[in-house]
C-alpha positions as CSV (number, residue, x, y, z in Angstrom):
1,M,-11.6,-44.4,-87.0
2,T,-10.0,-41.0,-88.0
3,A,-7.1,-39.9,-90.1
4,S,-5.2,-39.2,-86.9
5,N,-5.1,-42.9,-86.0
6,R,-1.7,-44.4,-86.7
7,I,-1.2,-48.1,-87.5
8,L,2.0,-50.1,-87.0
9,V,2.6,-52.9,-89.5
10,V,5.1,-55.5,-88.4
11,D,6.2,-58.3,-90.8
12,D,9.6,-59.6,-91.9
13,D,8.2,-60.3,-95.4
14,A,8.7,-57.2,-97.5
15,L,6.0,-58.0,-100.0
16,A,3.4,-58.9,-97.4
17,R,4.3,-55.8,-95.4
18,R,4.0,-53.6,-98.5
19,K,0.5,-55.1,-99.2
20,L,-0.6,-54.3,-95.6
21,V,0.8,-50.8,-95.8
22,L,-1.1,-50.0,-99.0
23,A,-4.3,-51.5,-97.6
24,V,-4.1,-49.4,-94.5
25,K,-3.4,-46.2,-96.5
26,A,-6.4,-47.0,-98.6
27,L,-8.5,-46.8,-95.4
28,G,-7.3,-43.2,-94.9
29,L,-5.1,-44.0,-91.9
30,A,-1.5,-43.1,-91.1
31,V,0.9,-46.1,-91.1
32,E,4.4,-47.1,-90.0
33,D,6.0,-50.4,-90.9
34,L,8.9,-52.4,-89.3
35,D,10.5,-55.7,-90.3
36,G,11.0,-57.4,-86.9
37,G,9.6,-57.9,-83.4
38,E,12.5,-56.3,-81.6
39,A,12.2,-53.1,-83.6
40,A,8.4,-53.1,-82.9
41,L,8.9,-53.4,-79.1
42,E,11.4,-50.5,-79.2
43,R,8.9,-48.3,-81.2
44,L,6.0,-49.2,-78.8
45,Q,8.0,-47.8,-75.9
46,Q,7.1,-44.4,-77.4
47,P,3.5,-43.1,-77.8
48,G,1.6,-42.5,-81.0
49,I,0.5,-46.0,-82.1
50,D,-3.2,-46.9,-82.0
51,L,-3.2,-50.4,-83.5
52,V,-0.6,-53.0,-84.4
53,L,-1.0,-55.5,-87.4
54,L,1.5,-58.2,-86.3
55,D,2.9,-61.2,-88.1
56,I,3.6,-64.3,-86.0
57,E,6.3,-66.1,-87.9
58,M,9.4,-63.8,-87.8
59,P,13.1,-64.6,-87.2
60,G,14.4,-63.6,-83.7
61,T,11.7,-61.9,-81.8
62,N,8.5,-63.4,-83.3
63,G,4.9,-62.4,-82.9
64,Y,4.3,-64.4,-79.7
65,D,7.4,-62.8,-78.1
66,V,6.0,-59.4,-79.0
67,L,2.6,-60.2,-77.5
68,G,4.2,-61.5,-74.3
69,A,6.4,-58.5,-73.9
70,L,3.5,-56.1,-74.4
71,L,1.8,-57.6,-71.3
72,S,4.3,-55.7,-69.1
73,Y,3.9,-52.4,-70.9
74,P,1.8,-49.6,-69.3
75,D,-1.7,-49.1,-70.7
76,D,-0.8,-46.1,-72.8
77,R,2.0,-48.0,-74.5
78,R,0.0,-51.2,-75.2
79,P,-2.2,-50.7,-78.2
80,P,-4.6,-53.5,-79.5
81,V,-2.9,-56.1,-81.7
82,I,-4.5,-57.8,-84.7
83,V,-2.5,-60.9,-85.7
84,I,-2.2,-61.4,-89.4
85,S,-0.5,-64.7,-90.2
86,S,-0.5,-67.7,-92.5
87,L,-1.0,-69.9,-89.5
88,D,-4.5,-71.3,-89.4
89,E,-4.3,-73.8,-86.6
90,P,-6.9,-73.2,-83.9
91,E,-4.2,-73.7,-81.2
92,E,-2.0,-71.1,-82.7
93,I,-4.8,-68.6,-83.0
94,A,-5.9,-69.4,-79.4
95,R,-2.3,-68.8,-78.1
96,A,-2.2,-65.4,-79.7
97,I,-5.5,-64.4,-78.3
98,E,-4.5,-65.6,-74.8
99,L,-1.4,-63.4,-75.1
100,G,-3.5,-60.4,-75.7
101,A,-4.3,-60.2,-79.4
102,V,-7.8,-58.8,-80.1
103,D,-8.4,-60.4,-83.5
104,F,-7.0,-62.6,-86.2
105,L,-6.8,-62.3,-90.0
106,P,-5.2,-64.6,-92.6
107,K,-2.5,-63.1,-94.8
108,S,-4.9,-63.6,-97.7
109,F,-7.3,-61.1,-96.1
110,N,-10.2,-59.3,-97.8
111,A,-10.0,-55.5,-97.8
112,V,-13.6,-55.1,-96.6
113,I,-13.0,-57.5,-93.7
114,L,-9.7,-55.7,-92.8
115,R,-11.6,-52.4,-92.7
116,A,-14.3,-53.9,-90.4
117,R,-11.7,-55.5,-88.0
118,V,-9.5,-52.4,-87.9
119,N,-12.5,-50.1,-87.2
120,A,-13.9,-52.4,-84.5
121,S,-10.4,-52.7,-82.8
122,L,-9.9,-48.9,-82.8
123,R,-13.4,-48.3,-81.4
124,E,-12.8,-50.8,-78.7
125,A,-9.4,-49.3,-77.9
126,Q,-11.0,-45.8,-77.6
127,R,-13.7,-47.2,-75.3
128,Q,-11.1,-48.8,-73.1
129,E,-9.0,-45.7,-73.1
130,Q,-12.1,-43.6,-72.1
131,D,-12.8,-46.2,-69.3
132,R,-9.3,-45.9,-68.0
133,R,-9.5,-42.1,-68.0
134,T,-12.8,-42.2,-66.2
135,L,-11.5,-44.6,-63.6
136,Q,-8.4,-42.3,-63.1
137,Q,-10.8,-39.3,-62.7
138,I,-12.9,-41.2,-60.2
139,K,-9.8,-42.2,-58.2
140,R,-8.7,-38.5,-58.2
141,L,-12.1,-37.4,-57.1
142,T,-12.2,-40.0,-54.3
143,A,-8.8,-39.0,-53.1
144,A,-9.9,-35.4,-53.1
145,A,-13.0,-36.2,-51.1
146,E,-10.8,-38.1,-48.5
147,A,-8.4,-35.1,-48.4
148,L,-11.3,-32.7,-47.8
149,D,-12.1,-34.6,-44.6
150,G,-9.4,-32.5,-43.0
151,D,-10.6,-29.1,-42.0
152,E,-7.4,-27.2,-43.1
153,Q,-7.3,-28.4,-46.7
154,N,-7.7,-25.7,-49.3
155,P,-10.0,-27.2,-52.0
156,R,-8.1,-25.4,-54.8
157,E,-4.9,-27.3,-53.8
158,L,-6.6,-30.7,-54.7
159,A,-6.0,-30.1,-58.4
160,I,-9.4,-31.3,-59.6
161,D,-10.5,-28.0,-61.2
162,D,-10.2,-29.7,-64.6
163,L,-12.7,-32.3,-63.6
164,A,-15.1,-29.7,-62.2
165,E,-14.9,-27.7,-65.5
166,Q,-15.9,-30.6,-67.8
167,E,-19.3,-31.7,-68.9
168,G,-21.1,-34.9,-67.9
169,A,-22.1,-36.5,-64.6
170,L,-18.5,-36.7,-63.3
171,G,-18.1,-33.0,-64.0
172,V,-21.3,-32.1,-62.1
173,L,-20.2,-34.3,-59.1
174,S,-16.8,-32.7,-59.1
175,R,-18.1,-29.2,-59.4
176,V,-20.6,-29.7,-56.5
177,L,-18.0,-31.2,-54.3
178,L,-15.5,-28.5,-55.0
179,N,-17.8,-25.5,-54.7
180,K,-19.4,-26.7,-51.5
181,S,-15.9,-27.3,-50.1
182,I,-14.8,-23.8,-51.2
183,M,-17.8,-22.2,-49.5
184,V,-17.0,-24.0,-46.3
185,Y,-13.3,-23.1,-46.6
186,N,-14.1,-19.4,-47.3
187,R,-16.3,-19.3,-44.2
188,R,-13.5,-20.8,-42.1
189,L,-11.0,-18.3,-43.6
190,S,-13.3,-15.4,-42.8
191,Q,-13.7,-16.5,-39.2
192,A,-10.0,-17.1,-38.7
193,H,-9.3,-13.7,-40.3
194,Q,-11.8,-11.9,-37.9
195,I,-10.0,-13.6,-35.0
196,R,-6.6,-12.6,-36.4
197,T,-7.7,-9.0,-37.0
198,L,-9.1,-8.7,-33.5
199,N,-5.9,-10.1,-32.0
200,G,-3.9,-7.7,-34.2
201,I,-6.0,-4.7,-33.0
202,L,-5.6,-5.7,-29.4
203,L,-1.9,-6.1,-29.9
204,L,-1.9,-2.6,-31.6
205,L,-3.7,-1.1,-28.6
206,F,-1.2,-2.7,-26.2
207,I,1.7,-1.4,-28.3
208,G,0.1,2.0,-28.3
209,A,-0.3,2.1,-24.6
210,A,3.4,1.1,-24.1
211,F,4.9,3.4,-26.8
212,G,2.4,6.2,-25.9
213,L,3.9,6.3,-22.4
214,K,7.3,7.3,-23.7
215,P,6.5,11.0,-24.6
216,A,4.8,11.6,-21.2
217,I,7.8,10.1,-19.3
218,A,10.2,12.0,-21.5
219,K,8.3,15.2,-20.8
220,L,7.8,14.5,-17.1
221,S,11.2,13.3,-16.1
222,F,13.8,14.0,-18.7
223,A,13.1,17.5,-20.1
224,E,15.1,19.1,-17.3
225,V,18.1,16.9,-17.6
226,Q,19.5,18.9,-20.6
227,N,21.5,15.9,-21.8
228,P,19.4,13.9,-24.4
229,L,22.4,11.7,-25.4
230,S,23.1,10.5,-21.9
231,V,19.4,9.8,-21.2
232,A,19.0,8.0,-24.5
233,C,22.2,6.0,-23.7
234,Y,20.8,4.8,-20.3
235,T,17.3,3.9,-21.7
236,M,18.7,2.2,-24.8
237,G,21.2,0.2,-22.7
238,L,18.6,-1.0,-20.3
239,S,16.3,-1.9,-23.2
240,A,19.1,-3.9,-24.8
241,V,19.5,-5.9,-21.6
242,I,15.7,-6.5,-21.3
243,T,15.3,-7.6,-25.0
244,T,18.4,-9.8,-24.9
245,L,17.1,-11.6,-21.9
246,Y,13.8,-12.1,-23.6
247,A,15.5,-13.3,-26.8
248,I,17.5,-15.9,-24.8
249,A,14.4,-17.0,-22.9
250,S,12.3,-17.4,-26.1
251,K,15.2,-19.2,-27.8
252,A,15.2,-16.7,-30.7
253,R,17.5,-17.7,-33.5
254,A,20.6,-15.4,-33.6
255,P,21.0,-13.6,-37.0
256,R,23.8,-14.6,-39.3
257,V,26.7,-12.2,-39.5
258,S,27.8,-11.0,-43.0
259,W,28.7,-7.8,-44.7
260,R,25.2,-7.5,-46.0
261,S,23.5,-8.1,-42.6
262,A,26.1,-5.8,-40.9
263,G,25.0,-2.9,-43.1
264,F,21.3,-3.8,-42.5
265,F,21.7,-3.8,-38.8
266,A,23.8,-0.6,-38.7
267,V,21.0,1.3,-40.6
268,L,18.3,-0.2,-38.4
269,A,20.3,0.7,-35.2
270,F,20.6,4.3,-36.5
271,L,16.8,4.5,-37.1
272,T,16.3,3.2,-33.6
273,F,18.5,5.5,-31.5
274,L,18.0,8.7,-33.6
275,P,14.2,9.1,-32.8
276,Q,15.1,8.3,-29.1
277,V,17.5,11.2,-29.0
278,L,15.1,13.5,-30.9
279,L,12.3,12.6,-28.4
280,F,14.4,13.7,-25.4
281,W,15.6,16.8,-27.3
282,V,12.1,18.1,-28.2
283,A,10.4,17.0,-25.0
284,E,11.5,20.3,-23.3
285,T,9.7,22.5,-25.8
286,V,6.9,20.4,-27.5
287,P,3.8,19.3,-25.5
288,G,3.5,15.6,-24.9
289,V,0.1,15.6,-26.7
290,L,1.5,17.1,-29.8
291,I,4.4,14.7,-29.8
292,A,2.0,11.8,-29.6
293,I,-0.1,13.2,-32.4
294,L,2.8,13.7,-34.8
295,V,4.0,10.2,-34.2
296,S,0.9,8.9,-36.0
297,L,2.3,10.2,-39.3
298,E,4.3,7.0,-39.4
299,S,1.3,5.1,-40.8
300,F,1.0,7.5,-43.7
301,L,4.7,7.2,-44.5
302,V,4.8,3.4,-44.2
303,F,1.8,3.1,-46.6
304,F,3.6,4.9,-49.4
305,I,7.0,3.3,-48.8
306,A,5.4,-0.2,-48.9
307,A,3.5,0.8,-52.1
308,A,6.7,2.2,-53.7
309,I,8.8,-0.9,-53.1
310,G,6.0,-3.4,-53.7
311,L,6.2,-4.8,-50.2
312,E,2.4,-5.3,-49.9
313,N,-0.6,-5.2,-52.1
314,L,-2.3,-2.0,-51.2
315,S,-6.1,-1.8,-51.9
316,L,-8.5,1.1,-52.2
317,R,-10.1,-0.1,-48.9
318,R,-6.8,0.2,-47.0
319,F,-6.1,3.6,-48.6
320,V,-9.5,4.9,-47.4
321,G,-8.7,3.6,-44.0
322,L,-5.5,5.5,-44.0
323,L,-7.3,8.7,-45.0
324,F,-9.6,8.3,-42.0
325,G,-6.6,8.0,-39.8
326,V,-4.8,11.0,-41.3
327,S,-8.0,13.0,-41.0
328,G,-8.1,12.3,-37.3
329,V,-4.5,13.3,-37.0
330,G,-5.2,16.5,-38.9
331,V,-8.1,17.4,-36.6
332,L,-5.8,16.9,-33.6
333,L,-3.0,18.8,-35.1
334,L,-4.9,21.8,-36.5
335,P,-4.7,24.1,-33.5
336,F,-1.0,23.8,-33.3
337,F,-0.6,25.3,-36.8
338,D,-2.1,28.5,-35.7
339,V,1.2,30.3,-35.8
340,E,0.0,33.5,-34.0
341,N,-1.6,31.7,-31.1
342,S,0.5,28.5,-30.9
343,S,3.3,28.3,-28.3
344,V,5.2,25.9,-30.4
345,H,7.5,27.2,-33.2
346,I,7.0,25.6,-36.6
347,L,10.6,24.4,-36.7
348,W,10.0,22.4,-33.5
349,L,7.1,20.8,-35.3
350,F,9.2,19.7,-38.2
351,A,11.9,18.5,-35.9
352,T,9.3,16.4,-34.1
353,M,8.1,15.0,-37.5
354,L,11.5,13.4,-38.0
355,I,10.6,11.0,-35.2
356,P,7.7,9.3,-37.2
357,A,9.9,9.3,-40.3
358,C,12.5,7.3,-38.4
359,F,9.8,5.0,-37.0
360,A,8.3,4.4,-40.5
361,S,11.7,3.5,-41.9
362,E,12.4,1.2,-39.0
363,T,9.1,-0.6,-39.5
364,I,9.9,-1.2,-43.1
365,M,13.4,-2.4,-42.4
366,M,12.2,-4.8,-39.7
367,S,9.7,-6.3,-42.1
368,L,12.6,-7.0,-44.5
369,S,14.6,-8.9,-42.0
370,K,13.4,-12.2,-43.5
371,A,15.5,-11.4,-46.6
372,I,18.6,-11.8,-44.5
373,D,17.2,-14.8,-42.6
374,A,17.0,-13.1,-39.3
375,D,14.6,-13.7,-36.3
376,L,12.8,-10.4,-35.5
377,I,13.1,-10.8,-31.7
378,A,16.9,-11.4,-32.1
379,V,17.0,-8.4,-34.4
380,V,15.3,-6.1,-31.8
381,A,17.8,-7.2,-29.1
382,L,20.7,-6.6,-31.5
383,I,19.7,-3.2,-32.7
384,F,19.1,-2.0,-29.1
385,G,22.6,-3.2,-28.3
386,L,24.2,-1.5,-31.3
387,S,22.3,1.7,-30.5
388,A,23.4,1.6,-26.9
389,A,27.0,1.2,-28.0
390,V,26.9,4.1,-30.4
391,L,25.1,6.4,-27.9
392,F,27.7,5.4,-25.2
393,A,30.5,6.5,-27.4
394,A,28.8,9.7,-28.5
395,T,27.9,10.6,-24.9
396,A,31.4,9.9,-23.6
397,L,33.0,12.0,-26.3
398,Q,30.6,14.9,-26.3
399,S,28.5,15.7,-23.3
400,G,29.4,13.2,-20.5
401,F,27.0,11.1,-18.5
402,V,24.2,12.2,-16.2
403,R,25.2,10.9,-12.7
404,L,23.0,8.2,-11.4
405,S,22.1,7.8,-7.8
406,I,22.7,4.5,-5.9
407,V,19.3,4.8,-4.4
408,P,16.8,5.0,-7.3
409,G,15.1,8.4,-7.4
410,K,12.7,10.0,-9.8
411,F,15.2,10.0,-12.7
412,E,16.3,6.4,-12.2
413,M,12.8,5.1,-11.9
414,S,11.9,7.0,-15.1
415,V,14.7,5.3,-16.9
416,I,13.5,1.9,-15.8
417,V,9.8,2.6,-16.7
418,F,10.8,4.1,-20.1
419,S,13.0,1.2,-20.9
420,L,10.4,-1.4,-19.9
421,A,7.8,0.4,-22.0
422,D,10.2,0.6,-25.0
423,S,11.3,-3.0,-24.8
424,V,7.8,-4.5,-24.4
425,A,6.5,-2.4,-27.2
426,M,9.3,-3.3,-29.6
427,I,9.0,-7.0,-28.8
428,A,5.2,-6.8,-29.4
429,L,5.8,-4.8,-32.7
430,A,8.3,-7.5,-33.9
431,K,5.6,-10.1,-33.4
432,L,2.9,-8.0,-35.1
433,I,5.1,-7.3,-38.1
434,D,5.7,-11.0,-38.5
435,Y,2.0,-11.7,-37.9
436,A,0.3,-9.0,-40.0
437,G,2.9,-7.2,-42.2
438,P,4.3,-3.7,-42.1
439,V,1.3,-1.7,-43.3
440,F,-1.1,-3.0,-40.6
441,S,1.7,-2.9,-38.0
442,S,2.4,0.8,-38.9
443,Q,-1.1,1.6,-37.5
444,K,0.5,1.4,-34.1
445,A,1.3,5.0,-34.8
446,Y,-2.4,5.8,-34.4
447,T,-2.7,3.8,-31.2
448,V,0.5,5.4,-30.0
449,S,-1.2,8.8,-30.6
450,I,-4.2,7.7,-28.6
451,G,-2.1,6.3,-25.8
452,G,0.2,9.3,-25.8
453,V,-2.8,11.7,-25.6
454,L,-4.3,9.7,-22.7
455,W,-1.0,9.4,-20.8
456,S,-0.4,13.1,-21.3
457,M,-3.8,13.9,-19.8
458,L,-3.2,11.6,-16.9
459,L,0.4,12.3,-16.1
460,L,1.0,15.9,-17.4
461,N,-2.5,17.3,-16.8
462,E,-2.6,18.4,-20.4
463,V,-6.0,19.2,-21.8
464,I,-7.5,18.4,-25.2
465,S,-10.8,19.6,-26.6
466,P,-13.9,17.5,-27.1
467,T,-13.2,17.7,-30.9
468,S,-10.1,15.6,-30.3
469,F,-12.2,12.7,-29.1
470,A,-14.1,12.7,-32.4
471,A,-10.7,12.7,-34.1
472,L,-9.6,9.7,-32.1
473,L,-12.7,7.9,-33.3
474,L,-11.8,8.6,-36.9
475,I,-8.4,7.1,-36.2
476,L,-10.0,3.9,-34.9
477,V,-12.3,3.7,-37.9
478,G,-9.3,4.0,-40.2
479,L,-7.5,1.3,-38.2
480,Y,-10.4,-1.1,-39.0
481,F,-10.3,-0.5,-42.8
482,V,-6.5,-0.8,-43.0
483,A,-6.6,-4.4,-41.8
484,K,-6.3,-6.9,-44.6
485,K,-9.4,-8.6,-45.9
486,A,-9.7,-12.3,-45.7
487,A,-8.6,-14.3,-48.7
488,V,-11.5,-15.8,-50.8
489,E,-11.3,-18.7,-53.2
490,R,-13.6,-18.4,-56.3
491,L,-16.2,-21.0,-57.1
492,I,-15.9,-23.1,-60.3
493,S,-18.3,-22.1,-63.0
494,R,-20.3,-24.5,-65.3
495,P,-18.7,-25.0,-68.7
496,A,-20.0,-22.8,-71.4
């Protein structure tokens, strides 16, 4: 019995009710009093009452009616009831007890007896409440154990942390169950993450091989055309056809059209066709190996853009991985900054650097497509179509079209190969962005550099030094560190 316990006195006799109130206050308990059963039932619908001292003989809703009605109340609204009445017939007392009364006192009660009965009733009520809480906790723990039978259940989603953090046997049982489940879950997360990372790296290598082919094709077949707009129009138009057919076949959801999405797609289309035009423009002067190397700067740019706008949580580990990649690029690029001996003017280098800047912005924009409820595959098809339309108009107004041969020749086959590589790589990139996020996806720039260097060596007979292979190794090491770490759930500690 504590001072926080609250007693409700219910009696229609004002004098008897006053006597009970004073007696309860003398016990050091808080007290409320009401003059009828109906008012008592209304009050007991609210929490805060620990014990009721109830008269039986009352007009209207009498004590038996109150006891009967309380049987339908929830446990936390059904406090113990001590009947205090002038009735002394055994049948009347038995009826009250059968209806749920825990004790009986005559109205001519003794204060010492009242204290003993009240204390006993409160202790019993507290014990029953503790039993109810324990039973509820056991039910929660049992439900959690059944839920953990499924392999995909995150133990922290079971909402039993409060049980595991308490003392006693139930707390120990909950803690052991939860911690063992968390360890198993973390092990499963780590294994799944390793598989996802491996899949992501394989996808990056595939994208690199496809995108890396573009500079070599541009250098090999388009450099002599002297009409970058026309070449870009042809390749972009064919890419639009290929990606649209794929979007239809894969049942990609078409993006919703609005003023907001129209502006988004317009910017994305600009970032798609501009580097294409730049690529064909610089291909005549800049070696394919150098173009491939400079493209890898995209990763560095995406990292800082994503950090600036809060698109991803960027850790020290990922930053170190980025430094490895940039170091590899620096080793590859160093010979070309020897102004006296380099055949490439510094202005052409900066013009080429605009290509990875556009690619970085494009990657970030694609990762934001969910904000406008757009399917990335459908977005790829749409931006290729918009880009082709813009390039068609620009080519028609400015330079005219390069004439195509009915019988496919070297130029026509180059357009087909270039468009296939571009379409396949963009579709794979869309899947990778949705799968792993923009920062990891931007590492395609490194694999594009590797692919571009290898394609340039195979198709253009360009030579790189043995040092360059060490640089490529640095790039691959950086790629590993940039991948996200597996999420880990923390164990529950013992209570202090």
